N, C-alpha and C positions, 0 to 999 in steps of 0.2 A: 523217565524210568527211575532216576535217582531219588526223586521225591517219594516214590512209592517205597523204595527200600529204606529211606530215612523214616518214613511213617511206620514201617514194619519193625524197625530196630528196637522199639520200646515195648516192653511186655504189656503195659497198660493199654497202649493203642491196639496191640494184637487182641487183647481181651475185649475191647470195644467192638472190634470187627466181628469177633466170634458171637458176641451178644446180638449184634445187628443182623447177623446171618439168620438168626431165629425169628426176629421180628423188629420192626421199627420201635425206637424208644426215645423218650424225652431226655434232655440233658441231665435233668435231676435224677431220673431213673438210672442212667448210665453212671453218674457220679457215685450213687449209692452202691450199685452192684460192683463197680471197680474198686471202690474204697478210697477214692481220691477226693480232695477238696475241690469245690466248684472252680476256684481260681486256677488250680492245676489242670483241671479238665479243659478249661478254655484253651490252654496251650495245646493240649492233645487234639482238640477239635480243629484248631487252626492248621496243624500239620496234616491231619487227615483230609481236610478240605483242600489244602494246597496240592495234595497228591491226587485229588479228585476221587478219593476212596469212599467218601460219604457225601450225601446230599443233606442239606439242612432246610427244613421248612418251618418258618416262624408264623405262629398264630397268636397274636396278642403278645404276651410275655413268655410264651412257651415255645421252645425250639425242639422239634422232633427230627431225629436223625435217622437216615436209612442208608443201607449199604449200596455202593455202586460197584457191583461185582465185575462188570465189564472192564472197568479201569484196572482192576487187579489182574484179571485174565490177560489183558493186553500187555501189561508190564511183564508178567511172567513169560508170556510167549516171546516177547522181545529179548528177554534175558536168555532164554534157552537158545534162541537163534544166535545171539551174540557169543555165547560160549560153545556153540556147536553141539548142543545136546541133541541126540537123535540123528546126527549126520554120520554117514559111514566114512571111515577113514580111507583115504586113497592109499594104495599100495605102491 
């Protein structure tokens, strides 16, 4: 769960996830849309992959990223359980 929150902590990574929610995109497209250098984006992709928030499919020299929404949902559910969101307080 901490990997997911680390990934969500940076605005560029949140932007990447927002873009991937709409459609799969190549690394180059994401770099252009986020406005970051390819070398900086590599670090962002590594953090997102470590958190299992994105899948990367390589075809030749092109890497296409897609969103792994189930990993995000699982982390958020675990977090809400850990902090007791939705639980009734005992009197």
